[in-house]
N, C-alpha and C positions, 0 to 999 in steps of 0.2 A: 545704469548700475543701481541696484537697490540701496536703500538707506543704510545697509550694513557696510557700505564701503568705508566709512570712517573707522568702524571697529576693525575691519580687515587690515587697513593701513596701520592702525595702532598696534595690532597684534604682531606685525612683522617689522616694526620700527627698528628693533634691535638686530635684526637679521638682514641679510641680502635677499633680494627677490627679483623675480621677473614679472614684469607687467605686460601681459599679452592682450592687446586690444583695449588697454586702458591708458590714458583717458580716451573716451570716445566723443566727449562733448567739451565745449569751451568751459563750462561750469566745473566739470570734472578736472580739467587741467588746472584751473585756478585753485581747486581744493588740494591738488597734488603739490602745487607750489607752496601753499601755506603749510601743508604737512611736512614737506622737506625742510622748511625753515632755514633756507640758505645752505643746506648740506650739498646741494647739487646732485647731478646724475653722473655715474661713472661711464656708462656706455649706452648708446642708443643705436639700434639696428633699424634701418629703413629698407624694407623689402620692396623691390619694384615689381609691380604687377599692372597689367592693363586695367583700365577702368572697367571694361567688360567683365574681366575675371573677378575684380573686387565686387562688382554689383551682383554677379551670379552667386558668389559665395555668401554675401550678406542677405540678398533677398530670398535665398532658398532655406534660410534657417528657421526651424520650428522648435518650440520648447513645450514640455509638460510642466506647467506652473507648479503643481503640487510637489513634484519630486525634483525638478530641475534637470530632468533628462533632456538631452538635446538631439535634434535630428536635423537632417538636411535633405531637401527634395532630391538632390542628385547624389551626394557623397555618402549619406547615411539615411536613406529613406525609411519611414516606418513601414512595417509589414502591411498595414491597412492605411491608405492615404488619410492624412489629418488626424489619426488616432494613435495614442500611446500604446506601444507594444506590450507593456505590462498590465495596464488597467483598462485599456480601450477608451479612456477619456479623451476628449478633444485636445488637440495641440493648438498652440497659439503662436502668433508671430509678433515679435516686438514692434512697437510703434515705429521706431527708427530703422527698422528693416523692411517696412512695408513700401510698396511702390508709391512714388509721388505722382499724383494726377497731373496731367498736362505738363510734363517735364521731360527733358532729354535724358535725365538720369532715372533709373528705376527705383532707387532707394534714396534714403536721406544720407547724403555723404557730406561731411563737413571737413574743412581744412583749418588748421590753426596757424 
């Protein structure tokens, strides 16, 4: 998550919110604990999916860094492979979504 995560969390402190896919790392989870300051979490949903399904969804994600537009190789592919639909600029893949060499898993998956 970009450095704006602290600003985002501060902006929604007085309101309820849904965190979808956050935290993704142990560091982000620790930051969330500090942010909550003992207030706790009201509800957590754990969606069960096969490891193959999770890996396919993570490893297929692409993003246009300048705009934040997101694509997926299977579910929302760009019109031209690896290119942003609006600007034609290259798309990138997040480091934690890239395949892990010499591993049984295809992406970096963590568990807390």
